[in-house]
Every structure is written in structure tokens, then in C-alpha cells.
C-alpha positions in Angstrom: -4.0 15.9 4.1 -5.5 19.2 2.8 -9.2 19.5 2.0 -8.4 19.6 -1.7 -6.3 16.5 -2.6 -3.4 16.8 -4.9 -3.2 13.9 -7.4 -0.1 13.3 -9.6 -1.2 11.6 -12.9 1.6 9.8 -14.7 1.2 8.3 -18.2 2.9 8.7 -21.5 -0.5 8.8 -23.3 -1.1 12.6 -23.2 -4.7 12.3 -24.2 -5.4 10.0 -21.3 -3.6 12.3 -18.9 -5.8 15.2 -20.1 -9.0 13.1 -19.8 -8.1 12.1 -16.2 -7.1 15.6 -15.3 -10.4 17.1 -16.5 -12.5 14.5 -14.7 -10.5 14.5 -11.4 -10.5 18.4 -11.3 -14.3 18.3 -11.9 -14.5 16.1 -8.9 -12.7 18.7 -6.8 -9.1 17.5 -6.8 -6.0 19.4 -7.8 -4.1 17.5 -10.5 -0.5 17.7 -11.6 0.7 15.9 -14.7 3.8 13.9 -15.7 4.4 12.1 -19.0 7.4 9.9 -18.1 9.0 8.3 -15.1 11.8 10.9 -14.5 9.3 13.8 -14.6 7.1 11.9 -12.2 9.9 11.4 -9.7 11.0 15.0 -9.8 7.5 16.2 -9.3 6.6 13.8 -6.5 9.9 14.4 -4.6 9.8 18.2 -4.8 6.1 18.5 -3.8 4.7 15.1 -2.5 1.1 14.7 -3.7 -1.7 13.0 -1.8 -2.0 10.3 -4.4 -0.1 9.1 -7.5 -2.0 7.5 -10.5 0.8 5.7 -12.3 1.0 3.9 -15.6 2.8 0.6 -15.3 4.1 0.4 -18.8 6.0 3.5 -20.0 9.0 3.9 -22.3 12.2 4.9 -20.6 11.7 4.6 -16.8 8.8 2.2 -16.3 6.1 2.6 -13.7 7.5 -0.4 -11.8 10.8 1.4 -11.2 9.0 4.7 -10.4 7.0 2.9 -7.8 10.1 1.3 -6.3 11.9 4.6 -6.0 8.8 6.4 -4.5 8.6 3.8 -1.9 12.4 4.0 -1.2 12.3 7.8 -0.7 11.3 8.9 2.8 9.5 11.9 1.4 7.2 9.8 -0.8 7.2 6.4 0.9 3.7 6.8 2.3 2.1 8.4 -0.7 -0.7 6.0 -2.0 -0.2 4.7 -5.5 -2.9 3.5 -8.0 -1.4 1.5 -10.9 -2.8 1.8 -14.4 -2.0 -0.8 -17.0 -3.5 -2.4 -20.1 -2.3 -5.8 -18.9 -5.0 -7.6 -16.8 -3.1 -10.8 -16.0 -2.9 -11.7 -12.3 0.9 -11.8 -12.5 1.0 -8.2 -13.6 -1.2 -7.2 -10.6 1.1 -9.1 -8.3 4.1 -7.2 -9.7 2.5 -3.8 -9.2 1.2 -4.5 -5.7 4.4 -6.2 -4.6 6.2 -2.9 -5.4 3.9 -1.1 -3.0 0.9 0.0 -5.1 -2.3 0.4 -3.1 -4.7 -0.4 -6.0 -4.6 -1.6 -9.5 -6.9 -0.6 -12.4 -6.7 -2.2 -15.9 -7.3 -0.2 -19.1 -9.9 0.4 -20.5 -11.8 1.5 -17.4 -14.8 3.7 -16.8 -14.2 7.1 -15.3 -16.8 6.4 -12.7 -14.9 3.4 -11.5 -11.6 5.3 -11.4 -13.1 8.1 -9.4 -14.6 5.7 -6.9 -11.3 3.9 -6.5 -9.5 7.3 -6.1 -12.0 8.4 -3.4 -11.6 5.0 -1.6 -7.8 5.2 -1.5 -7.8 8.9 -0.4 -10.4 8.1 2.3 -8.3 5.3 3.7 -5.2 7.4 3.7 -6.9 10.3 5.6 -8.8 8.2 8.1 -8.4 9.6 11.6 -6.9 6.9 13.9 -7.3 6.6 17.6 -4.5 8.5 19.4 -3.0 5.6 21.2 -0.4 2.8 20.7 -1.3 -0.9 20.4 1.3 -3.5 21.0 1.6 -7.3 20.5 4.9 -8.8 21.5 7.8 -6.6 20.1 5.4 -5.0 17.5 3.9 -1.6 18.3 1.4 0.4 16.2 1.4 4.1 16.6 -2.2 4.7 15.4 -1.9 8.5 15.5 1.3 8.6 13.4 0.3 5.7 11.1 3.5 3.9 12.0 4.6 0.4 13.0 7.8 -0.4 14.8 9.6 -3.5 16.0 11.5 -3.1 19.3 11.5 0.6 18.6 12.6 0.5 15.0 10.1 2.0 12.6 9.1 -0.3 9.7 9.0 1.1 6.2 5.5 0.0 5.3 3.2 1.0 2.4 -0.2 2.3 3.4 -1.8 -1.0 2.4 0.8 -3.0 4.3 0.2 -0.9 7.4 -3.6 -1.3 7.2 -3.1 -5.1 6.9 -0.9 -5.2 10.0 -3.5 -3.0 11.9 -6.3 -5.4 10.9 -4.3 -8.4 12.2 -3.3 -6.7 15.4 -6.8 -5.5 16.1 -8.2 -9.0 15.6 -6.3 -10.0 18.7 -5.1 -13.4 17.5 -8.3 -14.3 15.6 -7.9 -15.5 12.1 -9.0 -13.1 9.3 -9.9 -14.5 5.9 -8.4 -13.0 2.8 -11.8 -11.4 2.0 -11.9 -9.7 5.4 -8.3 -8.5 4.9 -9.3 -7.0 1.5 -12.1 -5.1 3.1 -9.9 -3.8 5.9 -6.9 -2.9 3.7 -8.4 -2.0 0.3 -12.1 -1.3 1.0 -15.3 -3.2 0.3 -16.1 -4.0 -3.3 -12.5 -4.1 -4.5 -12.1 -7.1 -6.7 -8.7 -8.8 -6.2 -7.5 -12.3 -6.1 -6.4 -14.2 -3.0 -2.9 -14.0 -4.5 -2.9 -10.2 -4.1 -3.4 -10.4 -0.4 -0.7 -13.2 -0.2 1.8 -10.8 -1.9 1.1 -8.0 0.6 1.4 -10.4 3.6 4.7 -11.7 2.2 5.9 -8.1 1.9 4.9 -7.4 5.6 6.7 -10.6 6.7 9.9 -9.5 4.9 9.8 -6.2 6.7 9.2 -7.8 10.1 12.5 -9.6 9.4 13.4 -12.0 12.2 9.9 -11.5 13.7 8.2 -12.7 10.5 6.8 -15.8 12.2 4.4 -13.6 14.2 2.1 -13.7 11.1 0.8 -17.2 10.9 -0.9 -18.8 7.9 -4.1 -20.6 8.6 -4.3 -23.0 5.7 -7.4 -22.6 3.6 -8.7 -19.7 5.7 -6.4 -16.7 6.0 -3.9 -15.2 8.5 -3.6 -14.3 12.1 -0.9 -12.6 14.2 0.5 -13.9 17.5 3.2 -12.9 20.0 6.5 -14.7 19.4 6.0 -16.6 22.7 2.9 -18.2 21.2 4.7 -19.0 18.1 7.2 -21.0 20.1 10.0 -18.5 19.4 12.4 -16.7 21.6 13.9 -13.3 20.8 15.6 -13.3 17.4 18.3 -11.1 18.9 19.1 -13.8 21.4 19.4 -16.3 18.6 21.7 -14.1 16.6 23.9 -13.4 19.7 24.4 -17.2 20.1 25.7 -17.7 16.5 
């Protein structure tokens, strides 16, 4: 990522976009603007930004669909997304985060809080990893490339999903509480419900496919990851070949 981060601000409220732009540029960022979903997709695809601040509720193409398409496009799949919305219900947070958002801020918000969350997301995205691979069973993390793969096939993970998987693997089978996973994946001081972490874990499990059972739920505590042999499983490929 460049020294000056490029942030794409997407909202149909032009006054809010201008306000965000002025404050973010004053904080040293370069800001691009979009006022609807189609414009946002064109801008992000042509010149992928370092971060997208995306309104959830927009006329025409809603933010949920914009997020889904950004995550589906290889050029923008790893770009962090902060969702903005006037709806504070937990269900709305879950929807946004399940689509791959890295953080979620409800309107109205203070500019100080927004800038702190922007800095936290950018800091996590640009963190320098160790230049080595870490494996557990069929799962391998390429810490230099920020990629995870199963039996050599790269998984399409969001930045938050990748960090959750890293935290579980680095714990070496120890159980991590939801609060610990929030700190690892989203940063300390981020206020989210347990349900938010559960949604992210469910998304990681879906992407692990036949190896989803590697992530074990420890009821009332949190999650841990184990090799399939410990989970009492043989290779899923072997199972499929026997059907």
C-alpha cells in the first residue's frame, strides 16, 4: 500500500460525502467519491483503492450488492470495506459483515470515531507479516502474500476472515474467546456483538468447504482449529471418491 492511502467514499448523501472527504484529506488520505453503486463499482474496479467506505442503504444498487460484487471481483476482493448505515440493529450489522465488510459504523457518528476506525482498518491491512508459511493439516497460510490455501487451492477470504484464520492457526489448537478474536481480527476497542464473530466464522467455514470441521466450536467460550485427524475425519476427497 502506498504511503498515502486512497479511500473511495460511497454515499448518495452528497453533503456527507463532502464532509467525509474534507476530513479524510485533512488526515492525509487521498479521497475519491461515488454517489451510487454503479459509479462505485466502476471506480473501484478501474483503480482499486486501499479502502472503501460504503453506505449500506442507497437507491438503485444498494451497498449490500456493491459489497458482494467487490468481493467477487479478483481486483477488489481484498480491498477493506467499512459499511455506513443509519440502521443500528444487530441483524443489519450481520448482513453487512456477512457480505465481507471489515467494520460497520452507524449514523450519526463522530468524525473522530470514523477516522480512528479508518486508521485501524488501514493499519491491519498494511501490517507486515512474517515471510514464511504456516500449515495445519491441509490448510496453509502464506503470511507474506496474505493468502490461505487448502491442498494448494487459494481460498477467497476477506481481510477480516483471513485474520481470523491466522489467529486460530497461530493459537496452535488453543481455544480463543470471541473477545480475543475481535481483538485479533478487528482491533482492540471495537464494539461488536458475539454474533458478528459467529457470522465471520461461519463464512470461513463455508469457504473451507469439506474441511469446515477443522474449526471447532467450544460452547460458551469461543473457537479453536485442529487438524482433520484430531477432528476424527479422513480426507474429504477420499470420502467423495467412495460415493
